PDB file of N, CA, C and O in Angstrom:
ATOM      1  N   UNK A   1     170.577 123.870 118.182  1.00  0.00           N
ATOM      2  CA  UNK A   1     168.878 124.903 118.520  1.00  0.00           C
ATOM      3  C   UNK A   1     168.123 124.080 119.284  1.00  0.00           C
ATOM      4  O   UNK A   1     168.518 122.993 118.862  1.00  0.00           O
ATOM      5  N   UNK A   2     167.216 123.802 120.211  1.00  0.00           N
ATOM      6  CA  UNK A   2     166.689 123.207 120.308  1.00  0.00           C
ATOM      7  C   UNK A   2     165.466 124.130 121.299  1.00  0.00           C
ATOM      8  O   UNK A   2     165.422 125.307 121.655  1.00  0.00           O
ATOM      9  N   UNK A   3     164.353 122.696 121.561  1.00  0.00           N
ATOM     10  CA  UNK A   3     163.101 123.622 122.437  1.00  0.00           C
ATOM     11  C   UNK A   3     163.330 124.356 123.632  1.00  0.00           C
ATOM     12  O   UNK A   3     162.958 125.472 123.994  1.00  0.00           O
ATOM     13  N   UNK A   4     164.291 123.139 124.366  1.00  0.00           N
ATOM     14  CA  UNK A   4     164.660 123.627 125.347  1.00  0.00           C
ATOM     15  C   UNK A   4     165.340 124.890 125.712  1.00  0.00           C
ATOM     16  O   UNK A   4     164.942 125.672 126.575  1.00  0.00           O
ATOM     17  N   UNK A   5     166.804 125.073 124.705  1.00  0.00           N
ATOM     18  CA  UNK A   5     166.786 126.515 124.870  1.00  0.00           C
ATOM     19  C   UNK A   5     166.031 127.788 124.315  1.00  0.00           C
ATOM     20  O   UNK A   5     166.077 128.961 124.688  1.00  0.00           O
ATOM     21  N   UNK A   6     165.606 127.419 123.707  1.00  0.00           N
ATOM     22  CA  UNK A   6     163.846 128.235 123.378  1.00  0.00           C
ATOM     23  C   UNK A   6     163.261 128.549 124.578  1.00  0.00           C
ATOM     24  O   UNK A   6     162.474 129.481 124.415  1.00  0.00           O
ATOM     25  N   UNK A   7     163.308 128.174 125.698  1.00  0.00           N
ATOM     26  CA  UNK A   7     162.156 128.128 126.337  1.00  0.00           C
ATOM     27  C   UNK A   7     162.837 128.666 128.124  1.00  0.00           C
ATOM     28  O   UNK A   7     162.538 129.577 128.897  1.00  0.00           O
ATOM     29  N   UNK A   8     163.590 127.820 128.146  1.00  0.00           N
ATOM     30  CA  UNK A   8     164.586 127.939 129.267  1.00  0.00           C
ATOM     31  C   UNK A   8     164.626 129.117 130.019  1.00  0.00           C
ATOM     32  O   UNK A   8     165.411 129.957 129.579  1.00  0.00           O
ATOM     33  N   UNK A   9     164.038 129.404 130.975  1.00  0.00           N
ATOM     34  CA  UNK A   9     164.501 131.045 131.530  1.00  0.00           C
ATOM     35  C   UNK A   9     163.137 132.033 131.157  1.00  0.00           C
ATOM     36  O   UNK A   9     163.005 133.107 131.744  1.00  0.00           O
ATOM     37  N   UNK A  10     162.377 131.685 130.378  1.00  0.00           N
ATOM     38  CA  UNK A  10     161.456 132.516 129.665  1.00  0.00           C
ATOM     39  C   UNK A  10     160.275 132.588 130.592  1.00  0.00           C
ATOM     40  O   UNK A  10     159.845 131.494 130.958  1.00  0.00           O
ATOM     41  N   UNK A  11     159.456 134.025 131.197  1.00  0.00           N
ATOM     42  CA  UNK A  11     158.536 133.937 131.359  1.00  0.00           C
ATOM     43  C   UNK A  11     157.372 133.813 130.569  1.00  0.00           C
ATOM     44  O   UNK A  11     156.262 133.620 131.065  1.00  0.00           O
ATOM     45  N   UNK A  12     157.567 133.907 129.465  1.00  0.00           N
ATOM     46  CA  UNK A  12     156.088 133.198 128.237  1.00  0.00           C
ATOM     47  C   UNK A  12     156.631 132.726 127.259  1.00  0.00           C
ATOM     48  O   UNK A  12     157.635 132.969 126.589  1.00  0.00           O
ATOM     49  N   UNK A  13     155.694 131.889 127.262  1.00  0.00           N
ATOM     50  CA  UNK A  13     156.367 130.843 125.316  1.00  0.00           C
ATOM     51  C   UNK A  13     155.367 131.025 124.644  1.00  0.00           C
ATOM     52  O   UNK A  13     154.273 131.087 125.205  1.00  0.00           O
ATOM     53  N   UNK A  14     155.461 131.131 123.552  1.00  0.00           N
ATOM     54  CA  UNK A  14     154.120 131.734 122.833  1.00  0.00           C
ATOM     55  C   UNK A  14     154.193 129.909 122.018  1.00  0.00           C
ATOM     56  O   UNK A  14     155.209 129.484 121.468  1.00  0.00           O
ATOM     57  N   UNK A  15     153.328 129.380 122.103  1.00  0.00           N
ATOM     58  CA  UNK A  15     153.280 128.198 121.168  1.00  0.00           C
ATOM     59  C   UNK A  15     152.328 128.343 120.027  1.00  0.00           C
ATOM     60  O   UNK A  15     151.118 128.173 120.172  1.00  0.00           O
ATOM     61  N   UNK A  16     152.757 128.586 119.155  1.00  0.00           N
ATOM     62  CA  UNK A  16     152.105 129.015 117.514  1.00  0.00           C
ATOM     63  C   UNK A  16     152.523 127.972 116.385  1.00  0.00           C
ATOM     64  O   UNK A  16     153.038 128.299 115.316  1.00  0.00           O
ATOM     65  N   UNK A  17     152.243 126.744 116.755  1.00  0.00           N
ATOM     66  CA  UNK A  17     152.220 125.648 116.205  1.00  0.00           C
ATOM     67  C   UNK A  17     150.570 126.003 115.257  1.00  0.00           C
ATOM     68  O   UNK A  17     149.838 126.992 115.239  1.00  0.00           O
ATOM     69  N   UNK A  18     150.497 124.441 114.451  1.00  0.00           N
ATOM     70  CA  UNK A  18     149.593 123.943 114.075  1.00  0.00           C
ATOM     71  C   UNK A  18     149.182 122.914 114.851  1.00  0.00           C
ATOM     72  O   UNK A  18     150.033 122.444 115.606  1.00  0.00           O
ATOM     73  N   UNK A  19     147.926 122.365 114.861  1.00  0.00           N
ATOM     74  CA  UNK A  19     146.864 121.664 115.861  1.00  0.00           C
ATOM     75  C   UNK A  19     147.669 120.383 116.089  1.00  0.00           C
ATOM     76  O   UNK A  19     147.874 119.971 117.231  1.00  0.00           O
ATOM     77  N   UNK A  20     148.199 119.651 114.824  1.00  0.00           N
ATOM     78  CA  UNK A  20     148.681 118.765 114.690  1.00  0.00           C
ATOM     79  C   UNK A  20     150.249 118.723 115.503  1.00  0.00           C
ATOM     80  O   UNK A  20     150.414 117.662 116.104  1.00  0.00           O
ATOM     81  N   UNK A  21     151.085 119.432 115.581  1.00  0.00           N
ATOM     82  CA  UNK A  21     152.551 120.090 116.376  1.00  0.00           C
ATOM     83  C   UNK A  21     152.422 120.341 117.387  1.00  0.00           C
ATOM     84  O   UNK A  21     153.468 120.221 118.025  1.00  0.00           O
ATOM     85  N   UNK A  22     150.969 120.913 118.366  1.00  0.00           N
ATOM     86  CA  UNK A  22     150.759 121.450 119.369  1.00  0.00           C
ATOM     87  C   UNK A  22     151.236 120.622 120.632  1.00  0.00           C
ATOM     88  O   UNK A  22     151.897 120.901 121.632  1.00  0.00           O
ATOM     89  N   UNK A  23     150.774 119.773 120.274  1.00  0.00           N
ATOM     90  CA  UNK A  23     150.797 118.517 121.436  1.00  0.00           C
ATOM     91  C   UNK A  23     152.417 117.943 121.662  1.00  0.00           C
ATOM     92  O   UNK A  23     153.001 117.688 122.715  1.00  0.00           O
ATOM     93  N   UNK A  24     152.858 117.854 120.334  1.00  0.00           N
ATOM     94  CA  UNK A  24     154.322 117.676 120.328  1.00  0.00           C
ATOM     95  C   UNK A  24     155.347 118.674 120.945  1.00  0.00           C
ATOM     96  O   UNK A  24     156.172 118.284 121.772  1.00  0.00           O
ATOM     97  N   UNK A  25     155.288 119.809 120.580  1.00  0.00           N
ATOM     98  CA  UNK A  25     155.565 120.751 121.478  1.00  0.00           C
ATOM     99  C   UNK A  25     155.907 121.266 122.146  1.00  0.00           C
ATOM    100  O   UNK A  25     156.995 121.801 122.360  1.00  0.00           O
ATOM    101  N   UNK A  26     154.304 121.157 123.005  1.00  0.00           N
ATOM    102  CA  UNK A  26     154.666 120.744 124.936  1.00  0.00           C
ATOM    103  C   UNK A  26     155.247 120.280 125.526  1.00  0.00           C
ATOM    104  O   UNK A  26     155.877 120.689 126.501  1.00  0.00           O
ATOM    105  N   UNK A  27     155.126 118.536 124.722  1.00  0.00           N
ATOM    106  CA  UNK A  27     155.646 117.606 125.741  1.00  0.00           C
ATOM    107  C   UNK A  27     157.093 118.268 125.498  1.00  0.00           C
ATOM    108  O   UNK A  27     157.780 118.266 126.519  1.00  0.00           O
ATOM    109  N   UNK A  28     157.663 118.798 124.433  1.00  0.00           N
ATOM    110  CA  UNK A  28     159.147 119.000 124.636  1.00  0.00           C
ATOM    111  C   UNK A  28     159.654 120.107 125.272  1.00  0.00           C
ATOM    112  O   UNK A  28     160.785 120.196 125.750  1.00  0.00           O
ATOM    113  N   UNK A  29     158.689 121.057 125.271  1.00  0.00           N
ATOM    114  CA  UNK A  29     158.934 122.196 126.006  1.00  0.00           C
ATOM    115  C   UNK A  29     158.890 122.511 127.269  1.00  0.00           C
ATOM    116  O   UNK A  29     159.526 123.441 127.765  1.00  0.00           O
ATOM    117  N   UNK A  30     157.790 121.411 128.147  1.00  0.00           N
ATOM    118  CA  UNK A  30     156.874 121.750 129.441  1.00  0.00           C
ATOM    119  C   UNK A  30     158.162 121.206 130.526  1.00  0.00           C
ATOM    120  O   UNK A  30     158.000 121.741 131.623  1.00  0.00           O
ATOM    121  N   UNK A  31     159.246 120.394 130.503  1.00  0.00           N
ATOM    122  CA  UNK A  31     159.952 119.533 131.195  1.00  0.00           C
ATOM    123  C   UNK A  31     160.756 121.239 131.623  1.00  0.00           C
ATOM    124  O   UNK A  31     160.651 121.929 132.636  1.00  0.00           O
ATOM    125  N   UNK A  32     161.236 121.367 130.833  1.00  0.00           N
ATOM    126  CA  UNK A  32     162.063 123.324 130.587  1.00  0.00           C
ATOM    127  C   UNK A  32     161.822 124.413 130.977  1.00  0.00           C
ATOM    128  O   UNK A  32     162.610 125.358 130.959  1.00  0.00           O
ATOM    129  N   UNK A  33     159.769 124.430 131.718  1.00  0.00           N
ATOM    130  CA  UNK A  33     159.238 125.709 131.980  1.00  0.00           C
ATOM    131  C   UNK A  33     159.458 125.712 133.656  1.00  0.00           C
ATOM    132  O   UNK A  33     159.554 124.793 134.469  1.00  0.00           O
ATOM    133  N   UNK A  34     159.489 127.085 133.778  1.00  0.00           N
ATOM    134  CA  UNK A  34     159.776 127.339 135.095  1.00  0.00           C
ATOM    135  C   UNK A  34     158.229 127.568 135.699  1.00  0.00           C
ATOM    136  O   UNK A  34     157.457 128.287 135.065  1.00  0.00           O
ATOM    137  N   UNK A  35     157.817 126.945 136.917  1.00  0.00           N
ATOM    138  CA  UNK A  35     156.443 127.216 137.444  1.00  0.00           C
ATOM    139  C   UNK A  35     155.928 128.780 137.355  1.00  0.00           C
ATOM    140  O   UNK A  35     154.700 128.870 137.350  1.00  0.00           O
ATOM    141  N   UNK A  36     156.493 129.764 137.298  1.00  0.00           N
ATOM    142  CA  UNK A  36     156.378 131.108 136.814  1.00  0.00           C
ATOM    143  C   UNK A  36     155.440 131.029 135.908  1.00  0.00           C
ATOM    144  O   UNK A  36     154.234 131.226 136.057  1.00  0.00           O
ATOM    145  N   UNK A  37     156.506 130.488 134.162  1.00  0.00           N
ATOM    146  CA  UNK A  37     155.998 130.751 132.884  1.00  0.00           C
ATOM    147  C   UNK A  37     154.648 130.086 132.705  1.00  0.00           C
ATOM    148  O   UNK A  37     154.112 129.019 133.002  1.00  0.00           O
ATOM    149  N   UNK A  38     154.289 131.436 131.960  1.00  0.00           N
ATOM    150  CA  UNK A  38     152.646 131.215 131.146  1.00  0.00           C
ATOM    151  C   UNK A  38     153.080 130.691 129.733  1.00  0.00           C
ATOM    152  O   UNK A  38     153.469 131.454 128.848  1.00  0.00           O
ATOM    153  N   UNK A  39     152.953 128.888 129.542  1.00  0.00           N
ATOM    154  CA  UNK A  39     152.489 128.931 128.201  1.00  0.00           C
ATOM    155  C   UNK A  39     151.542 129.016 127.208  1.00  0.00           C
ATOM    156  O   UNK A  39     150.913 127.991 126.942  1.00  0.00           O
ATOM    157  N   UNK A  40     151.320 129.999 126.625  1.00  0.00           N
ATOM    158  CA  UNK A  40     150.741 130.175 125.520  1.00  0.00           C
ATOM    159  C   UNK A  40     150.053 129.787 124.441  1.00  0.00           C
ATOM    160  O   UNK A  40     149.916 130.623 123.548  1.00  0.00           O
ATOM    161  N   UNK A  41     149.600 128.754 124.309  1.00  0.00           N
ATOM    162  CA  UNK A  41     149.268 128.290 122.952  1.00  0.00           C
ATOM    163  C   UNK A  41     147.999 128.623 122.085  1.00  0.00           C
ATOM    164  O   UNK A  41     146.798 128.709 122.342  1.00  0.00           O
ATOM    165  N   UNK A  42     148.390 128.701 121.505  1.00  0.00           N
ATOM    166  CA  UNK A  42     147.845 129.270 120.924  1.00  0.00           C
ATOM    167  C   UNK A  42     147.197 129.266 118.947  1.00  0.00           C
ATOM    168  O   UNK A  42     147.238 130.016 117.972  1.00  0.00           O
ATOM    169  N   UNK A  43     146.751 128.124 119.260  1.00  0.00           N
ATOM    170  CA  UNK A  43     146.294 127.102 117.760  1.00  0.00           C
ATOM    171  C   UNK A  43     144.857 126.489 118.196  1.00  0.00           C
ATOM    172  O   UNK A  43     144.343 125.987 119.196  1.00  0.00           O
ATOM    173  N   UNK A  44     144.466 126.866 116.692  1.00  0.00           N
ATOM    174  CA  UNK A  44     142.671 126.379 116.759  1.00  0.00           C
ATOM    175  C   UNK A  44     142.794 124.387 116.785  1.00  0.00           C
ATOM    176  O   UNK A  44     142.545 123.599 115.872  1.00  0.00           O
ATOM    177  N   UNK A  45     143.195 124.158 117.988  1.00  0.00           N
ATOM    178  CA  UNK A  45     143.100 122.592 118.001  1.00  0.00           C
ATOM    179  C   UNK A  45     141.653 122.837 118.720  1.00  0.00           C
ATOM    180  O   UNK A  45     141.284 123.986 118.960  1.00  0.00           O
ATOM    181  N   UNK A  46     140.689 121.475 119.120  1.00  0.00           N
ATOM    182  CA  UNK A  46     139.691 120.705 119.095  1.00  0.00           C
ATOM    183  C   UNK A  46     139.767 121.219 121.011  1.00  0.00           C
ATOM    184  O   UNK A  46     140.932 121.420 121.354  1.00  0.00           O
ATOM    185  N   UNK A  47     138.947 121.380 121.914  1.00  0.00           N
ATOM    186  CA  UNK A  47     138.883 121.178 123.573  1.00  0.00           C
ATOM    187  C   UNK A  47     139.770 120.058 123.574  1.00  0.00           C
ATOM    188  O   UNK A  47     140.930 120.269 123.929  1.00  0.00           O
ATOM    189  N   UNK A  48     139.495 119.124 123.303  1.00  0.00           N
ATOM    190  CA  UNK A  48     140.224 117.984 124.031  1.00  0.00           C
ATOM    191  C   UNK A  48     141.528 117.826 123.659  1.00  0.00           C
ATOM    192  O   UNK A  48     142.235 116.927 124.114  1.00  0.00           O
ATOM    193  N   UNK A  49     141.780 118.377 123.117  1.00  0.00           N
ATOM    194  CA  UNK A  49     143.443 118.446 123.077  1.00  0.00           C
ATOM    195  C   UNK A  49     143.884 119.626 123.384  1.00  0.00           C
ATOM    196  O   UNK A  49     145.101 119.570 123.560  1.00  0.00           O
ATOM    197  N   UNK A  50     143.473 120.641 123.526  1.00  0.00           N
ATOM    198  CA  UNK A  50     143.539 121.588 124.371  1.00  0.00           C
ATOM    199  C   UNK A  50     143.609 121.106 125.602  1.00  0.00           C
ATOM    200  O   UNK A  50     144.542 121.584 126.249  1.00  0.00           O
ATOM    201  N   UNK A  51     143.041 120.432 126.083  1.00  0.00           N
ATOM    202  CA  UNK A  51     142.991 120.046 127.828  1.00  0.00           C
ATOM    203  C   UNK A  51     143.992 119.218 128.273  1.00  0.00           C
ATOM    204  O   UNK A  51     144.393 119.145 129.435  1.00  0.00           O
ATOM    205  N   UNK A  52     144.574 118.299 126.875  1.00  0.00           N
ATOM    206  CA  UNK A  52     145.381 117.269 127.046  1.00  0.00           C
ATOM    207  C   UNK A  52     147.028 118.525 127.143  1.00  0.00           C
ATOM    208  O   UNK A  52     147.970 118.487 127.934  1.00  0.00           O
ATOM    209  N   UNK A  53     146.789 119.357 126.141  1.00  0.00           N
ATOM    210  CA  UNK A  53     147.921 120.676 126.036  1.00  0.00           C
ATOM    211  C   UNK A  53     148.067 120.702 127.761  1.00  0.00           C
ATOM    212  O   UNK A  53     148.797 120.036 128.495  1.00  0.00           O
ATOM    213  N   UNK A  54     147.050 121.765 128.075  1.00  0.00           N
ATOM    214  CA  UNK A  54     147.171 122.078 129.680  1.00  0.00           C
ATOM    215  C   UNK A  54     147.679 121.268 130.482  1.00  0.00           C
ATOM    216  O   UNK A  54     148.648 121.662 131.131  1.00  0.00           O
ATOM    217  N   UNK A  55     147.109 119.700 130.709  1.00  0.00           N
ATOM    218  CA  UNK A  55     147.469 119.300 131.747  1.00  0.00           C
ATOM    219  C   UNK A  55     149.126 118.522 131.435  1.00  0.00           C
ATOM    220  O   UNK A  55     149.909 118.396 132.377  1.00  0.00           O
ATOM    221  N   UNK A  56     149.376 118.203 130.477  1.00  0.00           N
ATOM    222  CA  UNK A  56     150.875 118.172 130.371  1.00  0.00           C
ATOM    223  C   UNK A  56     151.629 118.819 130.251  1.00  0.00           C
ATOM    224  O   UNK A  56     152.764 118.365 130.393  1.00  0.00           O
ATOM    225  N   UNK A  57     151.423 120.623 129.835  1.00  0.00           N
ATOM    226  CA  UNK A  57     152.584 121.368 130.988  1.00  0.00           C
ATOM    227  C   UNK A  57     152.034 121.803 132.315  1.00  0.00           C
ATOM    228  O   UNK A  57     152.584 122.813 132.753  1.00  0.00           O
ATOM    229  N   UNK A  58     151.088 121.294 133.063  1.00  0.00           N
ATOM    230  CA  UNK A  58     150.779 121.168 134.728  1.00  0.00           C
ATOM    231  C   UNK A  58     151.912 120.042 134.894  1.00  0.00           C
ATOM    232  O   UNK A  58     153.076 120.174 135.273  1.00  0.00           O
ATOM    233  N   UNK A  59     151.410 119.218 134.607  1.00  0.00           N
ATOM    234  CA  UNK A  59     152.174 117.698 135.379  1.00  0.00           C
ATOM    235  C   UNK A  59     153.689 117.951 134.704  1.00  0.00           C
ATOM    236  O   UNK A  59     154.334 117.133 135.360  1.00  0.00           O
ATOM    237  N   UNK A  60     154.669 118.591 133.779  1.00  0.00           N
ATOM    238  CA  UNK A  60     155.820 117.915 133.631  1.00  0.00           C
ATOM    239  C   UNK A  60     156.509 119.722 134.283  1.00  0.00           C
ATOM    240  O   UNK A  60     157.721 119.857 134.113  1.00  0.00           O
ATOM    241  N   UNK A  61     155.967 120.613 134.770  1.00  0.00           N
ATOM    242  CA  UNK A  61     155.992 122.184 135.202  1.00  0.00           C
ATOM    243  C   UNK A  61     155.514 123.162 135.851  1.00  0.00           C
ATOM    244  O   UNK A  61     155.847 124.313 136.131  1.00  0.00           O
ATOM    245  N   UNK A  62     154.227 122.115 136.127  1.00  0.00           N
ATOM    246  CA  UNK A  62     153.974 123.154 136.660  1.00  0.00           C
ATOM    247  C   UNK A  62     153.342 124.562 136.567  1.00  0.00           C
ATOM    248  O   UNK A  62     152.848 125.308 137.412  1.00  0.00           O
ATOM    249  N   UNK A  63     153.582 124.673 134.927  1.00  0.00           N
ATOM    250  CA  UNK A  63     153.392 126.197 134.429  1.00  0.00           C
ATOM    251  C   UNK A  63     152.176 126.793 134.657  1.00  0.00           C
ATOM    252  O   UNK A  63     151.342 126.094 135.233  1.00  0.00           O
ATOM    253  N   UNK A  64     151.917 127.734 134.395  1.00  0.00           N
ATOM    254  CA  UNK A  64     150.778 128.278 133.930  1.00  0.00           C
ATOM    255  C   UNK A  64     150.376 128.005 132.147  1.00  0.00           C
ATOM    256  O   UNK A  64     151.176 128.189 131.229  1.00  0.00           O
ATOM    257  N   UNK A  65     148.931 127.527 131.994  1.00  0.00           N
ATOM    258  CA  UNK A  65     148.715 127.563 131.051  1.00  0.00           C
ATOM    259  C   UNK A  65     147.499 128.151 130.454  1.00  0.00           C
ATOM    260  O   UNK A  65     146.390 127.945 130.947  1.00  0.00           O
ATOM    261  N   UNK A  66     147.705 128.975 129.266  1.00  0.00           N
ATOM    262  CA  UNK A  66     147.095 129.914 128.678  1.00  0.00           C
ATOM    263  C   UNK A  66     146.454 129.090 127.255  1.00  0.00           C
ATOM    264  O   UNK A  66     147.140 128.927 126.246  1.00  0.00           O
ATOM    265  N   UNK A  67     145.299 128.705 127.358  1.00  0.00           N
ATOM    266  CA  UNK A  67     144.624 129.164 125.948  1.00  0.00           C
ATOM    267  C   UNK A  67     144.033 130.335 125.206  1.00  0.00           C
ATOM    268  O   UNK A  67     143.069 131.078 125.389  1.00  0.00           O
ATOM    269  N   UNK A  68     144.967 130.218 124.308  1.00  0.00           N
ATOM    270  CA  UNK A  68     144.442 131.588 123.583  1.00  0.00           C
ATOM    271  C   UNK A  68     144.539 131.572 122.164  1.00  0.00           C
ATOM    272  O   UNK A  68     145.390 131.104 121.406  1.00  0.00           O
ATOM    273  N   UNK A  69     143.191 132.353 121.924  1.00  0.00           N
ATOM    274  CA  UNK A  69     142.180 131.668 120.492  1.00  0.00           C
ATOM    275  C   UNK A  69     143.292 133.095 119.315  1.00  0.00           C
ATOM    276  O   UNK A  69     143.886 134.153 119.524  1.00  0.00           O
ATOM    277  N   UNK A  70     143.002 132.204 118.156  1.00  0.00           N
ATOM    278  CA  UNK A  70     143.771 133.477 117.216  1.00  0.00           C
ATOM    279  C   UNK A  70     142.583 133.505 115.971  1.00  0.00           C
ATOM    280  O   UNK A  70     142.231 132.396 115.570  1.00  0.00           O
ATOM    281  N   UNK A  71     142.264 134.110 115.653  1.00  0.00           N
ATOM    282  CA  UNK A  71     141.705 133.937 114.344  1.00  0.00           C
ATOM    283  C   UNK A  71     142.140 134.489 113.217  1.00  0.00           C
ATOM    284  O   UNK A  71     143.356 134.670 113.174  1.00  0.00           O
ATOM    285  N   UNK A  72     141.308 134.919 111.980  1.00  0.00           N
ATOM    286  CA  UNK A  72     141.690 135.706 110.705  1.00  0.00           C
ATOM    287  C   UNK A  72     140.716 136.620 111.311  1.00  0.00           C
ATOM    288  O   UNK A  72     139.822 136.380 112.123  1.00  0.00           O
ATOM    289  N   UNK A  73     141.198 138.111 110.547  1.00  0.00           N
ATOM    290  CA  UNK A  73     141.075 139.280 110.682  1.00  0.00           C
ATOM    291  C   UNK A  73     139.098 139.468 110.191  1.00  0.00           C
ATOM    292  O   UNK A  73     138.374 139.027 109.298  1.00  0.00           O
ATOM    293  N   UNK A  74     138.967 140.182 111.143  1.00  0.00           N
ATOM    294  CA  UNK A  74     137.330 141.103 111.152  1.00  0.00           C
ATOM    295  C   UNK A  74     136.847 141.358 110.176  1.00  0.00           C
ATOM    296  O   UNK A  74     137.182 142.542 110.219  1.00  0.00           O
ATOM    297  N   UNK A  75     136.321 141.287 109.278  1.00  0.00           N
ATOM    298  CA  UNK A  75     135.515 141.558 108.371  1.00  0.00           C
ATOM    299  C   UNK A  75     135.856 142.301 107.182  1.00  0.00           C
ATOM    300  O   UNK A  75     136.230 142.275 106.010  1.00  0.00           O
ATOM    301  N   UNK A  76     135.267 143.435 108.859  1.00  0.00           N
ATOM    302  CA  UNK A  76     135.653 144.805 107.764  1.00  0.00           C
ATOM    303  C   UNK A  76     136.893 146.272 108.069  1.00  0.00           C
ATOM    304  O   UNK A  76     136.899 147.499 107.972  1.00  0.00           O
ATOM    305  N   UNK A  77     137.920 145.031 108.522  1.00  0.00           N
ATOM    306  CA  UNK A  77     139.194 145.437 108.512  1.00  0.00           C
ATOM    307  C   UNK A  77     139.993 144.517 107.687  1.00  0.00           C
ATOM    308  O   UNK A  77     141.066 144.119 108.141  1.00  0.00           O
ATOM    309  N   UNK A  78     139.507 144.049 106.277  1.00  0.00           N
ATOM    310  CA  UNK A  78     140.442 143.268 105.926  1.00  0.00           C
ATOM    311  C   UNK A  78     140.478 144.232 105.317  1.00  0.00           C
ATOM    312  O   UNK A  78     141.348 144.391 104.461  1.00  0.00           O
TER     313      UNK A  78
END
């Protein structure tokens, strides 16, 4: 099994890695995305890294990049 096999033909790819791995995963996945795929990066990386990931996805596949923020639960609902 590979990243290429996992993402090929997908309409939506969720990048749920830590910030340290996010760029490497995007670089591996991006060449296998179609232009209509949405690549949703859901890590808590710094804005500069998010921009680099977005550019990587755009340059390799022209897929749509979505910067999605995932945070902990709202204190009132813990």
